[in-house]
C-alpha positions as CSV (number, residue, x, y, z in Angstrom):
1,M,-31.9,-56.1,-42.4
2,S,-31.2,-53.1,-40.1
3,R,-34.6,-51.7,-40.8
4,E,-36.2,-54.9,-39.7
5,N,-34.0,-55.0,-36.5
6,L,-35.2,-51.4,-35.7
7,E,-38.8,-52.4,-36.1
8,A,-38.1,-55.4,-33.9
9,F,-36.5,-53.5,-31.2
10,R,-39.2,-50.7,-31.3
11,D,-41.8,-53.5,-30.5
12,L,-39.7,-54.7,-27.6
13,V,-39.1,-51.1,-26.3
14,W,-42.9,-50.7,-25.9
15,E,-42.8,-53.4,-23.3
16,D,-39.8,-51.9,-21.4
17,E,-40.9,-49.0,-19.2
18,A,-37.4,-48.1,-18.2
19,A,-36.3,-47.8,-21.9
20,L,-39.3,-45.9,-22.7
21,N,-38.6,-43.4,-19.9
22,R,-34.9,-42.9,-21.0
23,L,-36.1,-42.3,-24.4
24,R,-38.7,-39.8,-23.3
25,L,-36.1,-37.7,-21.5
26,A,-34.1,-37.2,-24.8
27,T,-34.8,-33.5,-25.8
28,E,-32.8,-33.4,-29.1
29,R,-33.3,-35.5,-32.1
30,S,-29.5,-36.5,-32.1
31,G,-29.6,-37.5,-28.5
32,F,-32.6,-39.6,-29.1
33,E,-31.1,-41.4,-32.2
34,A,-27.8,-42.0,-30.2
35,L,-29.7,-43.4,-27.2
36,L,-32.0,-45.6,-29.5
37,I,-28.8,-47.0,-31.2
38,E,-27.2,-47.6,-27.9
39,L,-30.2,-49.3,-26.4
40,G,-30.7,-51.3,-29.5
41,Q,-27.0,-52.5,-29.6
42,A,-27.2,-53.5,-25.8
43,A,-30.3,-55.6,-26.8
44,G,-28.5,-57.4,-29.8
45,Y,-30.1,-55.2,-32.5
46,E,-28.1,-53.4,-35.2
47,F,-29.3,-50.3,-37.0
48,D,-28.3,-46.8,-37.8
49,R,-29.4,-43.1,-37.9
50,S,-30.4,-43.7,-41.6
51,D,-32.8,-46.3,-40.6
52,I,-34.2,-44.2,-37.7
53,S,-34.6,-41.3,-40.1
54,L,-36.4,-43.4,-42.8
55,I,-38.9,-44.7,-40.3
56,M,-39.5,-41.3,-38.7
57,R,-40.2,-39.8,-42.1
58,E,-42.6,-42.5,-43.0
59,N,-44.5,-42.3,-39.7
60,H,-44.6,-38.5,-40.2
61,L,-46.2,-38.8,-43.7
62,A,-48.6,-41.4,-42.6
63,W,-49.8,-39.0,-39.7
64,L,-50.1,-36.1,-42.2
65,Q,-52.1,-38.2,-44.5
66,R,-54.5,-39.4,-41.8
67,W,-55.2,-35.7,-41.0
68,A,-55.2,-34.1,-44.4
């Protein structure tokens, strides 16, 4: 369920310029993940760092496959 929450929250964030700007300012992965979790919880979505890592890995692999 938490993965689905993260995916739903991701779609919501694309429509929120203020949230996008805050996330863009995160220069380290740990800070980005912490902020993502914080913003998600504030919007009523529950997910954790393992959910974020899984989706990031999957997206990275998809990107590599597209260019390989």
